[in-house]
DSSP file (Angstrom, degrees, kcal/mol; ACC not computed):
  #  RESIDUE AA STRUCTURE BP1 BP2  ACC     N-H-->O    O-->H-N    N-H-->O    O-->H-N    TCO  KAPPA ALPHA  PHI   PSI    X-CA   Y-CA   Z-CA
    1    1 A X              0   0    0      0, 0.0     2,-0.3     0, 0.0     0, 0.0   0.000 360.0 360.0 360.0 149.2  145.8   -1.7 -165.6
    2    2 A X        -     0   0    0      1,-0.0     2,-0.4     0, 0.0     0, 0.0  -0.728 360.0-120.4 -97.4 147.0  142.1   -2.1 -165.8
    3    3 A X        -     0   0    0     -2,-0.3     2,-0.4     2,-0.0    -1,-0.0  -0.694  25.9-128.7 -85.8 135.3  139.7   -0.4 -163.5
    4    4 A X        -     0   0    0     -2,-0.4     2,-0.3     1,-0.1    -1,-0.0  -0.680  13.1-162.3 -86.5 135.6  137.4   -2.6 -161.4
    5    5 A X        +     0   0    0     -2,-0.4     2,-0.2     2,-0.0    -1,-0.1  -0.488  38.4 144.3-111.2  58.5  133.7   -2.0 -161.5
    6    6 A X        -     0   0    0     -2,-0.3     2,-0.5     1,-0.0    -2,-0.0  -0.637  54.0-107.8 -98.6 156.2  132.8   -3.9 -158.4
    7    7 A X        -     0   0    0     -2,-0.2     2,-1.3     1,-0.0     3,-0.1  -0.708  19.9-139.4 -83.5 125.4  130.1   -3.0 -155.9
    8    8 A X     >  -     0   0    0     -2,-0.5     4,-2.2     1,-0.2     5,-0.2  -0.729  22.0-170.7 -82.5  96.0  131.4   -1.7 -152.6
    9    9 A X  H  > S+     0   0    0     -2,-1.3     4,-2.9     1,-0.2     5,-0.2   0.847  76.7  56.6 -64.3 -36.8  128.9   -3.6 -150.5
   10   10 A X  H  > S+     0   0    0      1,-0.2     4,-2.3     2,-0.2    -1,-0.2   0.937 111.7  41.4 -61.9 -46.2  129.7   -1.8 -147.2
   11   11 A X  H  > S+     0   0    0      2,-0.2     4,-2.2     1,-0.2    -1,-0.2   0.872 114.7  53.0 -70.4 -34.4  129.1    1.6 -148.6
   12   12 A X  H  X S+     0   0    0     -4,-2.2     4,-1.8     2,-0.2    -2,-0.2   0.937 111.7  45.1 -62.2 -47.2  126.0    0.4 -150.4
   13   13 A X  H  X S+     0   0    0     -4,-2.9     4,-2.3     1,-0.2    -2,-0.2   0.908 112.6  51.3 -63.9 -43.2  124.5   -1.1 -147.2
   14   14 A X  H  X S+     0   0    0     -4,-2.3     4,-2.8    -5,-0.2    -1,-0.2   0.888 107.9  52.7 -62.2 -39.7  125.4    2.0 -145.2
   15   15 A X  H  X S+     0   0    0     -4,-2.2     4,-2.1     2,-0.2    -1,-0.2   0.882 109.5  49.4 -65.3 -36.8  123.7    4.3 -147.7
   16   16 A X  H  X S+     0   0    0     -4,-1.8     4,-2.4     2,-0.2    -2,-0.2   0.915 112.7  46.6 -66.9 -42.6  120.5    2.2 -147.5
   17   17 A X  H  X S+     0   0    0     -4,-2.3     4,-2.3     2,-0.2     5,-0.2   0.920 112.5  49.9 -65.8 -43.8  120.5    2.3 -143.7
   18   18 A X  H  X S+     0   0    0     -4,-2.8     4,-2.2     1,-0.2     5,-0.2   0.904 111.7  49.0 -60.4 -41.5  121.2    6.1 -143.7
   19   19 A X  H  X S+     0   0    0     -4,-2.1     4,-2.1    -5,-0.2    -2,-0.2   0.916 111.3  49.6 -65.1 -43.3  118.3    6.6 -146.1
   20   20 A X  H  < S+     0   0    0     -4,-2.4    -2,-0.2     1,-0.2    -1,-0.2   0.890 114.7  43.5 -63.9 -39.6  115.9    4.4 -144.1
   21   21 A X  H >< S+     0   0    0     -4,-2.3     3,-0.6     1,-0.2    -1,-0.2   0.839 116.1  46.2 -77.9 -31.7  116.8    6.3 -140.8
   22   22 A X  H 3< S+     0   0    0     -4,-2.2    -2,-0.2     1,-0.2    -1,-0.2   0.824 117.0  43.0 -80.0 -29.8  116.7    9.8 -142.3
   23   23 A X  T 3< S+     0   0    0     -4,-2.1    -1,-0.2    -5,-0.2     2,-0.2   0.020  84.8 141.2-101.1  26.6  113.4    9.3 -144.2
   24   24 A X    <   -     0   0    0     -3,-0.6     2,-0.5     9,-0.1    -3,-0.1  -0.495  34.7-164.1 -76.3 134.9  111.7    7.5 -141.4
   25   25 A X    >>  -     0   0    0     -2,-0.2     4,-2.3     1,-0.1     3,-1.4  -0.948   7.7-160.9-119.7 108.6  107.9    8.2 -140.8
   26   26 A X  T 34 S+     0   0    0     -2,-0.5     6,-0.1     1,-0.3    -1,-0.1   0.716  90.3  62.0 -63.4 -19.7  106.7    7.0 -137.3
   27   27 A X  T 34 S+     0   0    0      1,-0.1    -1,-0.3     3,-0.0     3,-0.1   0.775 115.2  31.4 -74.9 -25.1  103.1    7.1 -138.5
   28   28 A X  T <4 S+     0   0    0     -3,-1.4     2,-0.5     1,-0.2    -2,-0.2   0.757 122.7  44.1-100.6 -30.8  103.8    4.5 -141.2
   29   29 A X    ><  -     0   0    0     -4,-2.3     3,-1.5     1,-0.1    -1,-0.2  -0.952  59.2-163.7-123.2 113.6  106.5    2.4 -139.5
   30   30 A X  T 3  S+     0   0    0     -2,-0.5    -1,-0.1     1,-0.3    -4,-0.1   0.683  91.9  60.2 -72.1 -15.3  106.1    1.4 -135.9
   31   31 A X  T 3  S+     0   0    0      2,-0.1     2,-0.6     0, 0.0    -1,-0.3   0.539  78.3 110.0 -84.3  -6.9  109.8    0.5 -135.6
   32   32 A X    <   -     0   0    0     -3,-1.5     2,-0.6    -7,-0.2   -11,-0.0  -0.580  58.8-155.9 -73.8 116.0  110.8    4.1 -136.6
   33   33 A X        -     0   0    0     -2,-0.6    -9,-0.1     3,-0.0    -2,-0.1  -0.823  12.8-129.9 -96.4 123.3  112.2    5.7 -133.5
   34   34 A X        -     0   0    0     -2,-0.6     2,-0.4     1,-0.1    -9,-0.0  -0.364  30.7-101.0 -67.9 151.6  112.0    9.5 -133.3
   35   35 A X        -     0   0    0     -2,-0.0     2,-0.3     1,-0.0    -1,-0.1  -0.613  43.2-151.2 -74.1 126.6  115.2   11.3 -132.5
   36   36 A X        -     0   0    0     -2,-0.4     2,-0.1     1,-0.1    -1,-0.0  -0.724   8.5-126.1-100.9 146.9  115.1   12.3 -128.9
   37   37 A X     >  -     0   0    0     -2,-0.3     4,-2.5     1,-0.1     5,-0.2  -0.340  38.2-100.0 -75.5 171.4  116.8   15.3 -127.2
   38   38 A X  H  > S+     0   0    0      1,-0.2     4,-2.3     2,-0.2     5,-0.2   0.904 125.3  47.7 -61.7 -41.0  119.0   14.6 -124.2
   39   39 A X  H  > S+     0   0    0      2,-0.2     4,-2.6     1,-0.2    -1,-0.2   0.906 111.4  49.8 -67.4 -41.3  116.2   15.6 -121.8
   40   40 A X  H  > S+     0   0    0      2,-0.2     4,-2.4     1,-0.2     5,-0.2   0.911 112.5  47.8 -63.1 -41.8  113.6   13.5 -123.6
   41   41 A X  H  X S+     0   0    0     -4,-2.5     4,-2.9     2,-0.2     5,-0.3   0.917 113.4  46.9 -65.5 -43.4  116.0   10.5 -123.5
   42   42 A X  H  X S+     0   0    0     -4,-2.3     4,-1.9    -5,-0.2    -2,-0.2   0.899 113.8  48.5 -65.8 -39.9  116.8   10.9 -119.8
   43   43 A X  H  < S+     0   0    0     -4,-2.6    -2,-0.2    -5,-0.2    -1,-0.2   0.899 118.9  39.2 -65.5 -40.9  113.1   11.3 -119.0
   44   44 A X  H  < S+     0   0    0     -4,-2.4    -2,-0.2    -5,-0.2    -1,-0.2   0.887 133.1  19.7 -78.4 -39.9  112.1    8.3 -121.0
   45   45 A X  H  < S+     0   0    0     -4,-2.9    -3,-0.2    -5,-0.2    -2,-0.2   0.428  95.6 112.6-114.8  -0.8  115.0    5.9 -120.1
   46   46 A X  S  < S-     0   0    0     -4,-1.9     2,-0.3    -5,-0.3     3,-0.0  -0.117  79.1 -79.7 -71.2 171.5  116.6    7.3 -117.0
   47   47 A X    >   -     0   0    0      1,-0.1     3,-1.6     2,-0.0     6,-0.3  -0.550  51.8-111.4 -74.0 128.8  116.5    5.7 -113.5
   48   48 A X  T 3  S+     0   0    0     -2,-0.3     3,-0.1     1,-0.2    -1,-0.1  -0.310  98.9  19.6 -60.9 140.4  113.2    6.2 -111.7
   49   49 A X  T 3  S+     0   0    0      1,-0.3    -1,-0.2     2,-0.1     2,-0.2   0.340  88.2 135.0  84.3  -7.4  113.4    8.4 -108.7
   50   50 A X    <>  -     0   0    0     -3,-1.6     4,-2.2     1,-0.1    -1,-0.3  -0.538  58.2-134.8 -77.1 140.8  116.7   10.1 -109.7
   51   51 A X  H  > S+     0   0    0      1,-0.2     4,-2.5    -2,-0.2     5,-0.2   0.879 105.3  55.5 -61.8 -38.8  116.7   13.9 -109.4
   52   52 A X  H  > S+     0   0    0      1,-0.2     4,-2.2     2,-0.2    -1,-0.2   0.892 108.7  47.9 -62.8 -39.2  118.3   14.3 -112.8
   53   53 A X  H  > S+     0   0    0     -6,-0.3     4,-2.6     2,-0.2    -1,-0.2   0.921 110.9  50.7 -68.0 -42.8  115.4   12.4 -114.4
   54   54 A X  H  X S+     0   0    0     -4,-2.2     4,-2.0     1,-0.2    -2,-0.2   0.916 112.2  47.1 -60.2 -43.6  112.8   14.4 -112.5
   55   55 A X  H  X S+     0   0    0     -4,-2.5     4,-2.1     2,-0.2    -1,-0.2   0.896 111.7  50.6 -65.9 -39.9  114.4   17.6 -113.7
   56   56 A X  H  X S+     0   0    0     -4,-2.2     4,-2.2    -5,-0.2    -2,-0.2   0.908 109.9  50.4 -64.2 -41.3  114.7   16.4 -117.2
   57   57 A X  H  X S+     0   0    0     -4,-2.6     4,-2.6     1,-0.2    -1,-0.2   0.873 108.9  52.2 -65.3 -37.2  111.0   15.4 -117.2
   58   58 A X  H  X S+     0   0    0     -4,-2.0     4,-2.9     2,-0.2    -1,-0.2   0.917 109.9  48.5 -63.8 -42.1  110.0   18.9 -115.9
   59   59 A X  H  X S+     0   0    0     -4,-2.1     4,-1.6     2,-0.2    -2,-0.2   0.891 112.2  48.9 -65.7 -38.5  112.0   20.5 -118.7
   60   60 A X  H  <>S+     0   0    0     -4,-2.2     5,-2.9     2,-0.2     4,-0.3   0.931 113.6  46.7 -64.5 -45.3  110.3   18.2 -121.3
   61   61 A X  H ><5S+     0   0    0     -4,-2.6     3,-1.5     1,-0.2    -2,-0.2   0.920 111.7  50.4 -62.6 -45.0  106.8   19.0 -119.8
   62   62 A X  H 3<5S+     0   0    0     -4,-2.9    -1,-0.2     1,-0.3    -2,-0.2   0.802 107.6  54.4 -64.8 -29.0  107.5   22.8 -119.7
   63   63 A X  T 3<5S-     0   0    0     -4,-1.6    -1,-0.3    -5,-0.2    -2,-0.2   0.479 124.2-104.8 -82.7  -2.3  108.7   22.7 -123.3
   64   64 A X  T < 5S+     0   0    0     -3,-1.5    -3,-0.2    -4,-0.3    -2,-0.1   0.596  72.8 143.7  91.0  11.4  105.3   21.1 -124.3
   65   65 A X      < -     0   0    0     -5,-2.9     2,-0.5    -6,-0.2    -1,-0.2  -0.251  54.8-101.7 -79.1 171.3  106.7   17.5 -124.8
   66   66 A X        -     0   0    0     -2,-0.0     2,-0.2     0, 0.0    -1,-0.1  -0.821  30.7-137.9 -97.8 129.2  104.9   14.3 -123.9
   67   67 A X        -     0   0    0     -2,-0.5     2,-0.1     1,-0.1   -23,-0.0  -0.592  27.8-103.6 -84.1 147.0  105.9   12.5 -120.7
   68   68 A X        -     0   0    0     -2,-0.2     2,-0.2     1,-0.1    -1,-0.1  -0.432  37.0-153.8 -69.9 143.1  106.3    8.8 -120.8
   69   69 A X        -     0   0    0     -2,-0.1     2,-0.2     1,-0.1    -1,-0.1  -0.539  32.1 -74.7-106.2 177.0  103.5    6.8 -119.2
   70   70 A X        -     0   0    0     -2,-0.2     2,-0.2     1,-0.1    -1,-0.1  -0.519  48.5-130.6 -72.2 138.5  103.5    3.4 -117.6
   71   71 A X    >   -     0   0    0     -2,-0.2     3,-2.3     1,-0.1    11,-0.1  -0.574  36.3 -83.4 -87.7 154.5  103.6    0.5 -120.0
   72   72 A X  T 3  S+     0   0    0      1,-0.3    -1,-0.1    -2,-0.2     3,-0.1  -0.356 117.8  16.1 -58.9 127.6  101.2   -2.4 -119.9
   73   73 A X  T 3  S+     0   0    0      1,-0.3     2,-0.3    -2,-0.1    -1,-0.3   0.434  92.3 136.3  88.8   0.3  102.4   -4.9 -117.3
   74   74 A X    <   -     0   0    0     -3,-2.3     8,-0.7     1,-0.0    -1,-0.3  -0.601  49.1-133.1 -82.4 140.8  104.9   -2.5 -115.7
   75   75 A X  B     -A   81   0A   0     -2,-0.3     6,-0.2     6,-0.2     2,-0.1  -0.673  13.2-143.1 -89.3 146.3  105.0   -2.5 -111.9
   76   76 A X    >   -     0   0    0      4,-2.0     3,-1.8    -2,-0.3    -1,-0.0  -0.372  41.6 -84.5 -94.3-174.5  105.1    0.7 -110.0
   77   77 A X  T 3  S+     0   0    0      1,-0.3    -2,-0.0     2,-0.1    -1,-0.0   0.692 128.6  56.2 -68.3 -16.3  107.1    1.3 -106.8
   78   78 A X  T 3  S-     0   0    0      2,-0.1    -1,-0.3     0, 0.0    -3,-0.0   0.496 119.7-106.5 -90.6  -4.1  104.3   -0.3 -104.6
   79   79 A X  S <  S+     0   0    0     -3,-1.8     8,-1.2     1,-0.3     2,-0.3   0.567  73.0 140.3  92.4   9.1  104.4   -3.5 -106.6
   80   80 A X  B     -B   86   0B   0      6,-0.2    -4,-2.0     7,-0.1     2,-0.7  -0.636  45.4-143.9 -88.2 145.1  101.1   -2.9 -108.5
   81   81 A X  B     -A   75   0A   0      4,-0.8     4,-0.2     2,-0.3    -6,-0.2  -0.817  61.2 -66.4-112.7  90.5  100.8   -3.8 -112.1
   82   82 A X  S    S+     0   0    0     -8,-0.7     2,-0.3    -2,-0.7    -7,-0.1   0.625 120.8  61.2  43.8  20.0   98.5   -1.3 -113.9
   83   83 A X  S    S-     0   0    0      2,-0.2    -2,-0.3     0, 0.0    -1,-0.0  -0.969  99.2 -94.1-161.1 169.9   95.6   -2.4 -111.9
   84   84 A X  S    S+     0   0    0     -2,-0.3     2,-0.6    -4,-0.1    -2,-0.1   0.257  91.1  98.3 -79.2  16.3   94.5   -2.6 -108.2
   85   85 A X        -     0   0    0     -4,-0.2    -4,-0.8     2,-0.0     2,-0.2  -0.907  66.4-143.1-106.9 118.1   95.6   -6.1 -107.7
   86   86 A X  B      B   80   0B   0     -2,-0.6    -6,-0.2    -6,-0.2    -7,-0.1  -0.550 360.0 360.0 -78.7 142.5   99.0   -6.5 -106.0
   87   87 A X              0   0    0     -8,-1.2    -1,-0.1    -2,-0.2    -7,-0.1   0.377 360.0 360.0-110.8 360.0  101.3   -9.4 -107.2
């Protein structure tokens, strides 16, 4: 029998994706997402007003991490959108 010298495309593609995600530089690529700890993820993406999120944000702040801010166009709990005009 002859040995086949074919490209295993699935493993090739996976190796490229793994290389891109492990060698990612957020200063050069804006799509590069930094790896978050469990507390950072809960603080950034958790439900607003939840006690678990508040505690996670306190732990992130105490560890010297950066807390998420309001994004442009986001409403706060009073219905204001990053400026003093209610919509």
